[in-house]
C-alpha positions, 0 to 999 in steps of 0.5 A: 412763515418766513421771518426777518428784519422784524416782519413775517411773510407768508410762505405763499402769497396769492396772486392776481392773474389774467390770461388772454388770447395772444399773437407772438413773434420772435426777432433776431436783433442782430439780423433784423429777421422776424418769424411769422406771427404765432398764435398762442396765449399770454398771461400776467400775474402779480402778488405782493412779492413778484410779478411775471408775464408770458407767452405760450404757443406750440412753438415755445413759451417765454416768461418774464418775471421780477422779484420785489421783496428782499427776503422773499427774493434772497430765499429763492436765489433772485436779486430784488428788481432784476429781470429774468427771462426763461424760454422753453422750446423743443420740449426743454425747459429754459433757465428760470434764473437767466437775466433778461431785459424788457425792451418794450411794454405797454398795457397789451404787449411786451418785447423781452430778451435774455441778456446773452441772446440776440433773439427778442420775443414779443406778444400782443394780448388779445381777448381776455380768455375766460376759458383758460387760466393763467396757471395752465398757460404758466405750466407749459 
C-alpha cells in the first residue's frame, strides 16, 4: 500500500481497456507532408489514477497518457494532469516521460504530438478487436 494525506492507495489499480483495428498516419506539421494510411491496432485504457491510448503498427507505436492522482503520479515522476507522448520506432523505445499535446480527439480518433516535435500522429479506431487485448498492443 502507498500511504499519504490520510488515504491509502493500492499499488496497482485494475484498468478497463479496449482494443480496436485501426488506421493511422503521421503528418509533418511544418511542411504539411502526410504519410500514407497505415494499418494497425489502437487501444484505450483507464483506471482511477491514469489513462492512456495508443496506436501500434509495424512502422511505429505511439502512446499518449496522463496521470490524475497526486500520490500515484509523484511516486512515478509524473506531473498531475500533464500529457505525455511516447513514440517507438525502428526497434527503439521512445521516452515515456516526453511531454506531449493532444491536438484533436473524439470517440474514435486521436491526433497527438510530442511538444518538441513537428510530427503529429493520428489514428482512427475501426472495429472492436475481440481477438486482441490492449495489453498485447501496449507492449509493442
